[in-house]
N, C-alpha and C positions, 0 to 999 in steps of 0.2 A: 232447577230453573222452571218456572211455571209457563203454561202455554202463552199467557199474555206477554211475559218477558221475552220469550222466544219470538213471538209475533213482532214485538217492537224491535227486537234485534235485527230481524230480517228486513223490516221496513227501513231501519236506519242504514243497513248495508246497501239497500237499493237506492234510497234517496241521496245518500252521500256521494253517489257517482254522478249526480246530475251536473255538478260543476266538475268536469273531469280534470284531475291533476295532471301535471306533465308526464308523470310516469305512466299513468293510464293512457294518455294520448299516444305515448310511444308504443305501448303494447297494442293499442287498437290498430295501428298501422302496420304491425308486423304480419308476416304471412300466416294465414290460417291453415292448419293441417287437420283437415277433417275428411269427409268423403271425397272421392276423386271428382274434381271439377270437370274433368273431361267426360265424365259419365252423365253430365247434364246434356243429353242428346236423345235422339229417337231411340226408344227402347230402354232408356236409363231413368235417372231420378226425375221427379217432378219438382220444379222450382217453387219453393214455398216462401212466402214473405210474412212478417209479423202483421197480424190484423186480417189476413186472408180468411175468408169464410168458405167452408166446404159443406157438401151435402145440403144444398139449398139453404145455406146460412145456419144450419144446425150447430156446426162446430166452428168457433173462432180461434185462430192460432194466436197463442200468447208468447211462447218462446220455444227454442229448440232444446230437446233433451239429449239427443244422441244420434248415432248413425251406425250403419253396418254396410257390408258389401252390397246388399240388396235392399236397403231401406234407410229412411230417415225417420226419427221419432220426435214428436212435438207435444208440448203441453197445450191443450185446447180447452176452451170453455164450452160446456154443453148448454145451449140456450134453453133447453127444456128443464133439466134438473138443476141448472145453475151451479153445477159442480165442475171442478177441473178434472179432466181425464187425459190419458195418454193416447195419442194417435200415431200409429205406425203406418207410413206410406211406402208401399213396396215399389221397386223399380218396375217399369212397364214390361221388362223381359222376365220378371220373376213369376208372373202369373198371366193367365189368358194367352199363353203361347205354348211352345213346344217343351219348355223346361219348367213347368209348374212345380212348386213345392207342395207338400201336403199340409202346409201350415193351417189354411182355413178349414179344410175338412177335419183335421185333427182337433183343432180348437172347437169346432162345432160338435164333434163326437164327444169330447170331454164334457162339453156343456150339456149334452143330452143324457149323461149318466144320472139316473135318478136314485141310485143306491147311496145311502148315507155312508160317508167315510171321512175320518178326521183329516186325512191327507189332502182332501179337496181344498181346504182352507190354505194350503201352502203351495197351490198352483195358481199362477196368474191367468185367470180365465178371460174369455172373450165377452165383452159387453155388447158390441155392435160391429157391423162391417158394411162397407158399401164400395162401389166402384166410382172412381173419379176420372173423368176424361180430361187429359191435358195435351199440350202441344207435343209431348214426347210419347204419347200413347195412353193406354188404359192402365190405371193404377189401382190395385187392391188396397183398401184402407181398413185397418183393424183398430178397434177401440178397446182400451183396457183401463182398469183402475190405475190412477196415478199413484206411484209408490215413492218411498224415500230413497236414500242412497243405496248403491250396490255394495257388495262385500269388498270391492276394490277400494272404495272410499272409507268404508267402515274400518277395515283392518289397519288403515294408516293412522288411526287414533292410538294405536298401541305400539309399544317399543318392539323393534325388529319385526313388525307386521304380524306378531303372534297374538291371535285372539285368545283372551283368557279362557282357560279350560272349562269353567262352569258355563260360560256363555257358549263356547264351542259345542258343548254337549247338547245344549238346547237347540242350536242350529242343526247339528247332526241329526238329532231326533226328528226335527220338523222336516228335514230333507228326506229322511227315510220314510216318513209318513207320506210325503208327496210321491216318492217312488213306489211305495206300496199301492197307493191309489192308481197311479198311471199304469203299473204293471199288472195288478190283479183285477182292477175294475175296468180299465180303459183299453188294455192291450197295446199300450203306447211305449216306445223307447225314446227317451229324450235325446240322447247321443251328444249333448254339448253342455255338460255341467261344468261351469267355470265361475269365478267370482263375479264377473260382469253380468251373469245371467241369474244371480241370486239377489233379490231385492228386499230391502228392509221396509217394515212399516211399524208404526207405533200408534197409540191412541191419538197422539198430537199431530202426526203427519196426516192422519185421516181428517182431523178437524181443520187443518190448514187448507187442504185441497177442497174441502167442502165449504168453508166459510170465508176464507181470505179473499179480498178483492184481487182482480187480475193484475192490477198495477204492482202488487207485491212481487209477482213473478216475472214481470217484463224485463227483458235484458237491458243492460246498461248501454248508453249510446256508444257507438263506435264508428270509426271511419271505414266506409266500404267503397269498393269500386262500383260506381253507378251501373256499370254493365253487369256486375255480379252481386247486386244488392241482396240476393237470396242466399248467398253463401256466407254463413256465419258460424261462430263458435257455439258449441253445445254449452248449456247452462246447468249447473248443479242447483236446482231450485231450492232445496233445503239441505245445506251442508250437514254432514254427519254429526259434527260437534254441537250443532244447534238442536238436535232431536234427542240428545242423550241425558238431559236434565243433569243431575249430580251423580248419576250412576250410568254405566255403559249398557244397562239393560232396563230401559224405562218401561212404564206400564204399557201393556199391549204389544211388547216387542215380539215381532214375528218375522219370518222370512217366507218368500214365495219364489218358486222357480219359474223363470220366464223364458221367452224366445223358443218357439217350436219350429223355427225355420228349417232346421235339418232333421227334425224328428221323423220317426218312421213307425209304421204299424208292426206288430209282431210278425205278421205274415206277408208284409209288403214293404221292402226297404227302398227309401228314396235314393240313397247313394252309399257307397262304401267309404267315401272320404269324410269320415266323421271324427269327432272328438278333438279337443285341444291337443296339440302334438305331444307335449310332455305327459299328458294324462291319458294317453291312449292305452287301451287294453292290448295285450300281446297279439290276440287274434286280429285286431284292427291294424296293428303294425305290420303283420304278415299279409294283410288283405285276404284273410281267410273268412270262412263263414262265421257270423256272429249273431248273438241274440241279446235279450234284455240284460244279461249279466255284464255287458259292457258298461252299463250305467253304474253297476256296483263297483267295478274296478275304478271307474272315473271318480266316483264320490270318495272312495277310499284314498286315492291319491290327493284329492282336494282337501279332505279333512287333515291329512298329514301336513300339507302345505300351510293350512291355516293355523295348525298347532305349533309348527316349527318355524314358520316364516320363510321357508325355502322349499323348493320342489324336491321330491324324493328321487325322481328320475327326470333328467332333462334331455337325454338322448345325445349328449355331446361327449366325445372321447376325451376332450380336455377343455379347459375354459376358453380357449381361443379357436376351437374348431366348431363348425356348424353341426346341426342335427343330422344324424344318420340312423336308419333303422338298425344297422349292425350295432352301433353304440348303445341304442336304447335296449335292445335285447340282451346285450352284454351286461348292462347295469341291472336289469331285472334278474338275470342269472346270478349275478354276484350276491344278491340277497336271497333269492328263492331257491338257488341251486339250478342244475341243468333242466332244460325243458324235457318233460317226459317223452320217451320215444314214441309212445302211442299217439301223442299230439303231433309230433313231427311227421309221422306217417299219415295222420288224418288230415292235417292242414297242408294242402297242395303246395302253396308257395313257400312252405318252410324249407324246402330243398334249396332255395336260393340263399339260405343263411346257415344251414346245418348240413353236416355230412351224414352218412348212413348210421354212424355210431352215436350221433347226437351232439357232436362237437361243433362249435361255431366255426364257419369257414374263415371268418376274419378273427384273428386272435384277440381275445378280450384284454383290454388294459386294466380291467377292474378285478382285484383279488376277491376271493370269497369273503363275505362279511355277513352282517345281520341287521335287521331293523334297529335293534337296540344300539348299535354302533353310531347311528345317526341322530339319536335323541340328545338334544341340547337344551330344550326348554326347562327352566327351573321348576315349572309346575309338574313336570313329568319325571322328576328325580326320585319321588317317593316310590319305594319298591312295589307296593301294592297297586298304586295308580298306574305306574309304568307297565306292569304286567297285564293289567286289564286293558290298557290302551293298545298294547302290542297284540294281544289276542283279538281285539276288535278289528284292528287294521289287517292283521294276518288272515282273518276270516273273509276279508273282502278281496285281498290281493293274492290270488292263487292262479297258477298257470292255467289249470283246467276250469273253464267257466262253470262246469257242473259242480265243482267243489266249493265255489263261492256261495256264502249264505245269501239268501234273498233278503229283501227289505224287511219282511215280517220277522225273519229269523234274527236279523241284526238288531231289531228293536228290543229284543230280549237280552241283549248284551249286558254284562255286569258293568261295563264301563259307563253305559248310559244311565 
């Protein structure tokens, strides 16, 4: 599909909603499940409306892209460059107060690195920032390049959510380059590597955000409560299937890691409450000391999930029970074997889960197994391919952080 065809496709999709069909009317009046409406108060979110202008009119709001616990994200038009960019507006209590994140200082530090490194191209860097004063307080605003869909949307294009192995290798290589840059040149630990924080771009998405008129991205009309006209659904500006042409890896296909909201420096940690629950490294599960190798474990679990379409460890003793640290450690033990005694003695909180001989205090419901036992993807059935994949994953998922290969070592993997 050519750029012009995709452009026309998006315009058709937008303009077709002007006369809203009954089904769309029904959807528009349904409850919106986005950020907490109750957090639109002093210290909370800033109320943003389509068409608002910020930073003395420099940025005009076009549509809502997403939200988080401490921010909302908007597509805006830069009046100077005439390009569309992404604007992240933090809650008033996320900055300029007692509980500041390191996000701005980390992004500025990354931007200040002058050494050339191929991984820099796979990190979503800061373009601009400013402070906005609103009725709920002072809000830090961060400006980034506008990107295509995240891996959440992208993986839905494939059966059973399994990204084809050749494409996954490209994504894995680019993510490792990003971590190599962050770890070796910046001294930064991301701590939150998950599908929603990995964004796609192609030659075509870049052209769209640069050249398309803002009307293409404006949200479809919807019925809103006049009192809460700022509360709206997030829009997927360029659906994944419209940027793929006739192949799932079009020209300029690349990924970038985004969202440094919980990131830390090597020598100064923001919080110990890091990483998506099922992707947590064992030292994080135990709330023990941790370093940059938590990113390696995190990425290893994620690559497995993208290859197999299912998490390797979910931390649940059974499908109907909630997450527990005991179950998570038991699942890891089932694959890796018992935690080494030296780590149990080294990690202070380990005594909450293990006895002096290294046995789990809560009996494990998971029998000993192996990584290979969980391989279901048809693309990983070839003996040589599977062997290389398991060696790659195995070098990332080790109890002892010191034994996990770093990003530069992993880039030399046969599987890649």
